[in-house]
C-alpha positions in Angstrom: -28.7 -16.7 -18.0 -28.3 -15.5 -21.5 -24.5 -15.4 -21.2 -24.5 -19.0 -19.9 -26.6 -20.2 -22.9 -24.4 -18.3 -25.3 -21.2 -19.7 -23.9 -22.7 -23.2 -24.0 -23.6 -22.8 -27.7 -20.1 -21.5 -28.5 -18.5 -24.4 -26.6 -20.7 -26.9 -28.5 -19.7 -25.3 -31.8 -16.1 -25.5 -30.9 -16.5 -29.1 -29.9 -18.2 -30.1 -33.1 -15.5 -28.2 -35.1 -12.7 -30.0 -33.2 -14.5 -33.3 -33.7 -14.7 -32.7 -37.5 -11.0 -31.8 -37.7 -10.0 -34.9 -35.7 -12.2 -37.2 -37.7 -10.7 -35.8 -41.0 -7.2 -36.2 -39.6 -7.7 -39.8 -38.6 -9.3 -40.7 -41.9 -6.3 -39.2 -43.8 -3.8 -40.9 -41.5 -5.6 -44.2 -42.0 -5.7 -43.8 -45.8 -2.0 -43.0 -45.9 -1.2 -46.0 -43.8 -3.3 -48.3 -46.0 -1.6 -47.0 -49.2 1.8 -47.4 -47.7 1.1 -50.9 -46.5 -0.4 -51.8 -49.9 2.6 -50.5 -51.8 4.9 -52.3 -49.4 3.0 -55.6 -49.9 2.8 -55.2 -53.7 6.4 -54.2 -54.3 8.1 -56.0 -51.5 10.0 -52.8 -50.4 10.5 -52.3 -46.7 10.6 -49.1 -44.8 14.4 -49.0 -44.8 14.5 -49.1 -48.6 11.9 -46.4 -48.9 13.7 -44.1 -46.4 17.0 -44.8 -48.1 15.5 -43.7 -51.5 14.0 -40.5 -49.9 17.3 -39.7 -48.2 19.2 -40.2 -51.5 16.8 -37.9 -53.3 17.4 -35.2 -50.6 21.1 -35.6 -50.8 21.1 -35.5 -54.6 18.9 -32.4 -54.9 20.0 -30.2 -52.0 23.4 -31.2 -50.7 25.4 -32.2 -53.7 23.7 -29.9 -56.2 25.8 -29.0 -59.2 25.4 -25.7 -60.9 23.0 -25.6 -63.8 25.6 -24.2 -66.2 29.3 -23.4 -66.0 30.2 -19.7 -65.4 31.1 -17.6 -68.4 34.7 -16.3 -68.2 34.1 -12.9 -69.7 31.3 -11.7 -67.3 32.8 -11.4 -63.9 32.6 -8.6 -61.3 35.1 -8.3 -58.6 34.1 -7.2 -55.1 37.4 -6.7 -53.4 40.5 -8.5 -54.7 40.0 -12.1 -53.8 36.4 -13.0 -54.5 35.1 -12.8 -58.1 31.3 -12.9 -58.6 30.2 -14.5 -61.8 26.7 -13.8 -63.3 
């Protein structure tokens, strides 16, 4: 009997914890949706323009990244004969 009551208490605690997480998740999702729709309405930008801007930022930062500074010609180490490593 004690084991059954204990398992029921644990099950209820897990249920309330899960309900709390789901409630917070839905509130956050609703808030994000409201902000996105408000910005969309205020600026007139559609989802294609927003995704295009995000895609362009990703391409600019990660794919076509230029080096921060040019390599210095006097400080190179050679590993093998063909591949110089510049620090």
